[in-house]
C-alpha positions as CSV (number, residue, x, y, z in Angstrom):
1,X,10.4,-50.4,47.3
2,X,6.6,-52.4,49.1
3,X,9.3,-53.6,51.5
4,X,11.8,-50.9,52.9
5,X,10.8,-47.2,51.1
6,X,7.2,-47.4,52.2
7,X,7.2,-48.8,55.1
8,X,9.6,-46.1,56.4
9,X,7.7,-43.5,54.3
10,X,4.2,-44.6,56.2
11,X,5.7,-44.2,59.3
12,X,8.3,-41.7,59.2
13,X,6.8,-40.0,55.9
14,X,5.3,-36.8,58.4
15,X,7.4,-37.1,61.1
16,X,11.1,-36.1,59.9
17,X,11.7,-35.4,63.7
18,X,10.7,-38.2,64.7
19,X,13.1,-40.3,62.1
20,X,15.9,-37.8,62.8
21,X,15.4,-38.6,66.3
22,X,15.0,-42.6,65.8
23,X,18.2,-42.3,63.5
24,X,20.1,-40.3,66.2
25,X,19.6,-43.1,68.9
26,X,21.1,-46.0,66.5
27,X,23.9,-43.9,65.6
28,X,22.8,-42.1,62.4
29,X,24.3,-38.6,61.5
30,X,22.1,-36.3,60.4
31,X,22.0,-34.4,57.1
32,X,21.0,-31.6,54.9
33,X,19.5,-33.0,52.2
34,X,15.0,-33.9,51.8
35,X,13.5,-32.7,54.9
36,X,15.0,-34.9,56.9
37,X,18.1,-37.4,56.2
38,X,20.4,-38.9,58.0
39,X,22.9,-41.6,57.2
40,X,23.8,-45.0,59.8
41,X,25.8,-47.7,58.8
42,X,24.4,-51.3,58.5
43,X,27.8,-53.0,58.6
44,X,31.1,-50.8,59.6
45,X,32.2,-50.5,55.9
46,X,28.6,-50.3,54.6
47,X,26.6,-46.6,55.0
48,X,23.2,-45.9,53.7
49,X,21.6,-42.6,53.9
50,X,18.2,-42.5,54.2
51,X,16.2,-39.4,52.5
52,X,12.6,-38.1,53.4
53,X,10.2,-35.5,51.9
54,X,7.2,-34.6,53.3
55,X,3.5,-34.7,51.7
56,X,1.7,-31.6,51.0
57,X,-2.4,-30.9,49.3
58,X,-0.8,-32.6,46.0
59,X,1.9,-35.1,46.3
60,X,2.1,-37.8,49.6
61,X,5.2,-38.2,51.3
62,X,8.0,-39.2,49.6
63,X,11.3,-41.0,51.0
64,X,14.7,-42.9,49.1
65,X,17.8,-45.0,50.1
66,X,20.9,-44.2,49.2
67,X,24.3,-47.0,49.2
68,X,27.5,-45.7,48.7
69,X,29.6,-47.5,45.2
70,X,30.8,-50.0,47.3
71,X,27.4,-51.8,48.3
72,X,27.2,-53.7,45.5
73,X,30.7,-55.5,46.1
74,X,29.8,-56.0,49.2
75,X,26.9,-57.8,49.2
76,X,24.4,-58.8,46.6
77,X,21.0,-56.7,46.0
78,X,18.5,-59.1,47.5
79,X,21.1,-58.8,51.1
80,X,21.0,-55.2,51.3
81,X,17.0,-54.7,50.6
82,X,17.1,-57.4,53.6
83,X,19.4,-55.6,55.3
84,X,17.9,-52.3,54.5
85,X,14.3,-53.7,56.1
86,X,15.5,-54.6,59.6
87,X,17.1,-50.7,59.3
88,X,13.4,-49.8,58.6
89,X,12.2,-51.8,61.9
90,X,15.0,-50.5,63.6
91,X,14.4,-47.5,63.1
92,X,10.2,-48.4,63.7
93,X,11.3,-50.1,67.1
94,X,13.1,-46.7,69.3
95,X,10.9,-44.2,67.2
96,X,7.8,-46.3,68.5
97,X,4.9,-43.9,70.5
98,X,2.1,-44.2,71.0
99,X,-0.6,-43.0,68.8
100,X,1.6,-43.0,65.9
101,X,1.5,-45.2,62.9
102,X,4.0,-47.7,63.3
103,X,6.7,-50.1,60.2
């Protein structure tokens, strides 16, 4: 969570449109889940679904990443974490706007 989800939520949690734009720039396909979501292939046979929820006055923004059932057959858990953190860095780099929080 600290290495992947939190940087993602810090950058895009209250900016779902910017997340979708960044995801599309790197080949992501938007979904109709949460306040913003997309499935992005981090490798040809390894899709990753990212879901974000906006915060409000009582609840902070949140997010999650979902791998399909074959992910554990393709990579070890730590490798999935590293691949996910690289994906977050890529999303941040393609969406990096002046004045916005970076990852």
